[in-house]
C-alpha positions, 0 to 999 in steps of 0.5 A, spaced: 412 729 106 407 727 112 408 721 117 404 716 112 409 717 108 416 716 109 414 710 112 410 708 106 417 710 103 421 705 108 416 700 107 417 699 100 424 701 100 424 694 105 421 690 099 425 692 094 432 691 097 429 684 100 426 684 092 433 685 089 437 681 093 434 675 091 437 669 088 433 662 086 434 658 092 435 664 097 430 667 101 425 671 098 419 677 100 413 672 099 417 666 102 419 670 108 412 672 109 410 664 108 414 663 114 412 668 118 405 667 118 407 659 120 411 662 126 405 667 127 404 667 136 398 666 139 397 668 147 401 661 148 405 662 144 407 669 146 407 666 154 412 660 152 416 666 148 416 670 155 419 662 158 424 660 153 427 667 154 427 667 162 430 660 163 434 653 161 431 650 156 433 643 159 429 645 166 422 647 161 424 641 156 424 636 163 419 630 164 416 628 170 419 621 168 425 625 170 424 629 176 423 622 179 428 618 185 434 615 181 434 606 180 441 605 183 441 597 184 444 594 179 443 586 179 452 585 176 456 590 179 464 592 178 469 593 185 469 601 186 475 605 187 475 613 187 473 618 182 478 621 179 477 629 176 480 630 168 479 637 170 478 642 164 482 638 159 480 632 153 484 627 156 478 622 158 481 617 154 486 617 159 483 617 165 478 611 162 484 609 160 488 607 167 482 607 170 481 599 167 489 599 168 488 601 176 482 596 176 486 590 173 492 590 178 486 591 184 483 585 182 488 581 181 492 584 188 486 584 192 490 587 198 494 592 194 492 598 189 496 604 185 494 610 182 497 611 175 500 618 174 496 622 168 501 627 167 506 622 166 502 619 161 500 625 157 507 628 157 509 622 151 502 623 148 503 630 147 510 629 144 509 623 140 503 627 137 508 632 134 512 628 131 506 625 128 505 632 124 511 633 123 514 627 120 506 627 116 508 634 114 514 632 110 511 625 108 506 630 104 511 636 102 510 634 095 502 636 095 499 642 095 498 646 101 492 646 099 491 639 100 486 636 103 491 632 107 496 637 108 490 642 111 489 636 115 496 636 120 496 644 120 490 645 121 490 638 127 497 639 129 496 637 137 490 636 141 488 633 148 484 627 145 484 620 143 482 613 144 484 607 148 490 606 142 493 612 146 493 609 152 496 602 150 501 604 145 504 610 149 504 604 156 507 599 152 513 604 150 514 609 155 510 605 161 507 607 168 509 611 173 505 612 180 501 618 181 504 621 187 511 620 183 508 625 177 503 629 180 498 633 176 500 641 174 496 646 171 498 646 164 496 638 165 489 640 168 488 646 163 490 644 157 488 651 152 494 655 152 500 650 152 497 647 147 495 653 143 502 655 144 505 648 141 501 648 136 503 654 133 510 652 133 509 646 130 506 650 125 511 653 124 516 648 124 512 644 119 512 650 114 520 650 114 521 643 113 516 643 108 521 648 105 527 644 106 524 638 102 522 643 096 529 645 096 531 638 095 534 637 102 538 631 103 532 625 108 538 625 114 539 633 114 531 633 114 530 628 120 537 633 124 533 638 124 526 635 126 529 632 132 532 640 134 524 641 133 522 636 137 527 638 143 524 645 143 517 641 144 520 637 148 523 642 153 515 647 152 512 641 155 518 640 160 516 647 164 508 646 163 508 638 165 515 637 168 519 633 166 518 625 165 521 621 171 527 615 169 527 611 175 523 612 183 522 609 189 516 606 191 512 601 195 504 599 194 500 601 199 492 597 200 486 600 200 487 604 207 493 607 204 498 604 208 504 601 205 504 593 206 510 592 200 518 593 201 520 601 198 523 598 191 526 603 186 523 602 179 523 604 173 517 607 168 517 599 164 517 596 170 512 599 173 508 597 168 510 591 167 511 590 175 503 592 174 500 591 168 504 586 166 502 584 158 501 587 152 494 591 151 494 591 144 495 584 144 490 582 149 484 587 148 479 588 142 476 595 141 469 594 138 464 599 135 457 599 134 456 603 127 449 602 123 452 606 117 456 600 115 455 593 115 457 588 121 462 583 123 467 587 118 473 591 120 474 598 120 481 602 121 481 609 121 487 613 117 491 617 121 487 616 128 493 614 132 498 618 137 504 616 136 508 615 128 509 609 129 504 607 134 496 602 132 491 606 128 484 606 130 482 599 129 475 596 131 469 590 129 464 593 128 459 589 131 450 590 133 448 592 139 445 586 142 453 582 140 456 589 144 452 588 150 454 580 149 462 582 150 459 588 156 456 583 161 461 577 160 466 582 163 463 585 168 459 577 171 467 577 171 469 583 175 473 587 169 472 594 167 471 597 160 473 603 157 467 605 152 465 612 149 458 615 148 455 622 146 455 624 153 453 630 151 444 628 148 439 627 153 444 628 160 442 630 165 447 632 170 444 634 176 441 627 177 448 623 173 442 619 168 442 619 161 434 617 158 430 618 153 426 621 157 429 626 161 427 632 157 422 633 151 425 638 146 419 636 141 414 639 144 416 644 147 419 647 140 412 642 137 416 639 131 419 632 132 426 630 132 426 623 128 433 621 125 436 614 127 443 613 130 446 612 123 443 618 121 445 622 126 452 619 124 453 621 117 450 628 118 455 630 124 449 630 129 452 624 133 459 620 135 463 620 140 465 625 145 467 622 151 470 615 154 468 612 161 469 606 165 464 601 164 463 598 171 455 596 172 449 593 168 442 592 171 439 585 168 432 583 167 429 575 169 431 574 162 438 577 163 437 583 158 440 589 161 435 595 163 441 600 165 447 601 165 453 605 170 459 608 168 465 611 172 466 618 170 472 622 170 469 630 172 469 628 180 466 626 185 461 632 186 459 630 179 451 626 177 451 619 182 457 620 186 462 621 180 457 615 176 453 616 170 447 611 170 444 610 162 438 607 160 439 601 156 434 604 150 440 611 151 445 605 151 443 603 144 442 610 141 449 612 144 454 607 144 460 607 141 465 604 142 467 598 147 474 595 149 474 589 152 479 583 154 479 578 149 478 572 153 471 575 153 471 575 146 468 568 142 474 565 137 469 566 130 469 574 133 477 574 134 478 571 128 474 576 125 478 580 128 484 579 124 481 581 116 484 585 112 480 592 115 476 597 111 480 603 111 475 610 113 477 617 111 480 621 117 474 627 117 469 621 117 463 624 122 463 619 128 471 620 129 471 626 134 476 626 139 474 623 146 
């Protein structure tokens, strides 16, 4: 057989293979030819292929506007504080929450400063989440293992993400300690391996508890066994994070780092009362912007809490102009706020700027990206991915916001010396949560927050962990 016949036979075999595999809804040979014709490359396209193959997509899509000098002026700004670094962990929610608490302390005690231990609160967060998983497994034990709710707990037995609800519940229950008393460890800054090992143990324990329920064991016996299981988890956490202190000696320092108060002995709960001195759950309010749902209604996310006896994520859904109104009022009074965003969208890491026109991906790929915020959320294209501390706003002559600034937890060498600046257009598209002190919330909205919440499923697209 000659060479041409071999090639022709091979092509027929390929075509036959494509047609043989074809099923209605699959890619047929005719459809493939249409697709390839649409993607046919001329000289310009081939040059673009060469460029994209050898360069970063972001650098090729970077717009002229994103190359200019960054405008760092803000008409309203809260007092600055040093920048922290969450390292290779998902604890942005905790860093942001504690940033707000230390800023509030400094605002009330002008000459004093405090740094809270992230490792201390993280220890209790992980232990409480372990108990939450095990108790939920017991509660669902009569459901089949393939039930979506049962699978949810086995799939997510433990994680290091969360929301401000965790800061509020954990700090009120276990108190706080200074960073110097319980510093970071390798595992608190690099949570992956520890979390995987504890998660594996929890899955093993979860199966055992299901079998105990199936065998008709008494509630007291199941509780006793669960307590033993948690003792093992406690030991694993103590070995990796350090065991939480029960009391400590401490003297408060000023902004220069000089001790200016006598040394006193505190328990973590006493230190919480000294530095925070209020119920965070009672004095703060979470608002959110989710255009898929009706505004001025309260929503609550099922199973989205840090401890079994804690508070689910509950929020008042507001239009963006109302969210901005609350944020501006708080900043004017010098109060920072917990806030969360879809930070990966249009992020210029080097310049520390979030703007809709940073990168023109549409022109680069000769297409469009037209989905609005509601569509992006509904299709899992966007959600709350990262918490940061809202610190400043720049207003125009009419009091309308032009841009915002957040204190990040990626270290002082990231972005604008640890801060990110976002345009108001970007803020409107990719903002999700704000926790604000109730003193800045109008009375009519506070009354709305007391209404019976509409329950949302634990697997809703918007509820990615911070």
